[in-house]
N, C-alpha and C positions, 0 to 999 in steps of 0.2 A: 037087852042092852043095846044102846045106840052108839057103836064105835064109829068115830070119825077121825080123819087125819088132821093133825095140827102141826104147824111150824113153830118150833121153839128156838128163840134166839139165844145163842150161847156166847161165852167169851171166846175171842179168837184163839184158835188152836185147841180148844177144849171140847170139841164135838164128840170125840170118842169117850172122854171122861163122863160127859153128860149121858151118853148112851148107856155106859156101864152103870151109872147111878140110877137111871130109869129102870133098867132091867133088875137091879137089886131091889128097888122100891116095889116093883111088881112082884118079886118073889117074897118079899116081906109081907105085903098086903094080902096076897093069895085070894084076891077077890075077882080077878080076871078083868079088871078095868083097863089095864094097859095090855093091849093085845100084841103090839109090835113096835119096835123102835128102829129107825133107819138113819144112817149117815151115809149117803151116796158118795162113793169115791171113784177116782180115776187113777190109772197108772201112768207115771211119767218116767222117761228115761233121763237120768241125771248123770253128768260126767264130772267127777271130782278127781283131781290129780291123775288124769288119764284113765281112770277106772270107770266103766259104765255100771250103773246100778239102777234098779227099778224102784221108785218110791211111790207111795200111795198118798194122794192128796184129795181132800174133800172137794166134791163138785160144787157144793154150796157152802163156802167158808162161813163159819159162825152160825150154822143152822143144823138142828137135828129135827127129824120128823117122827111123830108118834101117833099110832092108831089107838085112841083112848076113848073110853066112855067117861067123859069129863063131868065131874060134879064140883061143887065149891071146895070141898075138903081136899080132893085130889089136886085141883087147880092151885090151891095155896101150898100144898106139900111140894109140888113141882116148882112153883115160883120161888120158894124159899131154899131150894137146893143150891149148893155151891156151884159156881160157874154158869148158872142159868141167868140170862138177862130177863127175858119176858116171853110170853106167848105173843105171836103175831095176830093182830086183830084190830077191829074197829072200835073206837071209843073205849080203849083200855080193857076190852073183853076179848077173850080168845075167839077167833073166827075159824071154823073148819075150812080146810082147803077144798076147792072145787074138785069134782071128779076128773075134769080135764087136766087140772094141774097135777094131781097125784098120779094120774095115769102116765103123764109125761115123765115124772120122776121115777116111777116104778119101771118104765120102759128103759130108762137110762141104767137102772140098776141091773135089770135082767138081761139087757143086750149091751154088755160092757164092751167098749171099744178097745182095740189093741193099744198097747203102750205107745205114747207119742213123746217126742222130744220136749224137754222142759223149756228149751229156748226156741225162739223163732227168729227168722231173719227176713228183713225187708229188701225188696229189690232196690239196688243202688247203694246198699250199705257196704262200708269198707270193713274187710276182715283180714286178719293175719293168719297164714297157714303155719301151724306149729308142729306138724308131723308129716312124714313121708318125703317123697322126692322134691316137693316144692316148699319144704320147710323154710321159714323166714321170708317168704314172698308175701306181698300184700295182694289182695284181689277185691274185685267189686262183685257183689252178689247179683246174678242175672235171674236166678230162679231158685226156689227152695221147695223141694218135694217133701212135705211133712210125713207122708206114708213111708217112704223109703229112707228118709233122713239124709238125702243127698242134696248137695248144693252145686249149682252150676255157677262157676266163677269166671270172670274175665281177669286173667293175670298177665301183668306186663313182664315178659321174660326177654332180656336182651333188647329192650326197646320195642318189642312187638307184642301186641295183645294176643293172648292165647287162651282159648276156652279150656277150662279144667273142670272135671266133675269129681267131687270129693265128699267124704262123709262130714257131717256137721261136727262130729267129735274131734276132727282134725284142725278146727279153726277156732279162733277167738276174736271177739269184737275189738276193733281198734277204737280207743276212746279219744 
């Protein structure tokens, strides 16, 4: 058997449904042609109504990866599944991923990074502080440390610019 990794384009937001369907197809067929199915994800810290939660988001939206011994019958079975767009490849034929590409994807899966904030801030961006002792003050972002989730702001207090370090969960963008 010549198992190779293929990228399968899915409908947006349906990556996990396609993964489950491929696993189910593998169990039904019992021929060992589908060795593994992957949907690489990352953890994001999301703040809603003041509550922090960790959500999982696909690293490659609208793609699933499968280690398959592909033949025409299996190709058509997968292609006709619900929420599957197509196999990625040249001239309408599935093309296996290169060893370098799949190694990079597997590395991201095996060495998963710590959860990071869902939002990011740019230097010079205006934000409003909505919690803590500086609530209702506006500030200008000087630095955003993604790892710690801390913002360094320049806040005007009583007409004087004051540097303030605050968590990104305590601010909101000024539109």
